[in-house]
C-alpha positions, 0 to 999 in steps of 0.5 A, a space after each residue: 798628690 802626696 808631694 802636694 799634701 806635704 807642701 800643704 802641711 808645711 804651709 799650715 805649720 808655718 801659719 801656726 807659728 806666725 799666729 803664736 808670735 802675734 798672740 804673745 804681743 812680742 812676749 819674747 823669743 822663748 814664747 815664740 820658739 815654744 809655739 814654733 816647736 809645737 807647730 813643727 812637732 805636729 807637722 812631723 807626726 803627719 809626715 810620718 803617718 803619710 809616709 808609712 801609709 804610702 810605703 804600705 800601699 806601695 808594698 801592697 801594689 808591688 806584691 800584687 804586680 809580682 803575683 800577676 807577673 808570676 801568673 803570666 810567666 807561668 801561663 807563658 811557660 805553659 803555652 811555650 811547652 804546648 807549642 813545643 809539644 805541637 812542633 814535635 807532634 807535627 814533625 812526627 806526623 810529617 815523617 810518617 806522611 813522607 814514609 807513607 807517600 814513599 810507600 804509596 809510590 812503591 806500591 803504585 809502581 809495583 801494581 803497574 808492573 804487575 798489571 803489565 805482567 798480567 796483560 802479558 800472561 793473558 795474551 800468552 794464554 790466548 795465544 796458546 789456547 788458539 794454537 791448541 784449539 786450531 793448530 795442535 800439530 804446531 805446539 812443538 814448534 811453539 815450545 821451541 819458539 819457532 812459530 811467528 810472533 804476531 799480535 793476537 788478531 793477526 796470529 791465526 792467519 800467520 799460523 795458517 800460512 805456517 801450517 800450510 807451508 809445513 804441510 807442503 814440505 811434508 807432502 813433498 817429502 812423502 811424494 819423494 819417499 813414495 817415488 824413491 827419489 827426488 821430484 824432477 829428476 830425469 827418468 832412470 836417475 832416481 836416487 833413493 831417499 837418504 836416511 836424513 830425509 827419512 828421519 826428517 819426514 818422520 819428525 814432521 809426521 810426529 809434529 803433525 800428530 802433536 807428539 812433541 817429545 817424539 818430534 824432538 827425538 826424531 829431529 835430533 836424529 835428523 840433525 845428526 844424520 845430516 852432519 854425517 852425510 855431509 862429511 
């Protein structure tokens, strides 16, 4: 639009110069030149004013755009800083979450192990309660790990058989001791009960009474006597 206006001013100046030449009736080149210079001078002032206006407007527009750009640049920088802070926060939270997840797995594993241990202890308590309640004379054998290892629902039957076998052995030992020899020997050839057999009988009696300490002492003496008699 500015260029178009410049062209219109050029055409206007040219028209004024032609009109001056016609009015002078060809009065000479001096008059014509003056009229032409006058029209040219007026056109030059309009160009300068338009140029200065355009430059001022352009300068104002450029300043406005620079201010807007600077504002947008600050906004962008702020958003980038916020994003960086969020990324840092996310990384920290992710690390904490991973740590808690690992801790949770460790706690779950420990809990499972403790639950298994509790189950084992409960079964052991029930086992020992059954022995002390119904088979107290077998407690010494339990402390030495000599009693059968059975599930709780089968334990009472197994302990009953063990106790019956022990009673049978003790009965035979008492019988031999009373007869002064071994059962089934021919008459007139009875042998005296050996010291080791006597000691074993005493140990069995201690076990029947539930006296673990005495049983262990007598049973140890029985083993020593057996070695001596065997040699």
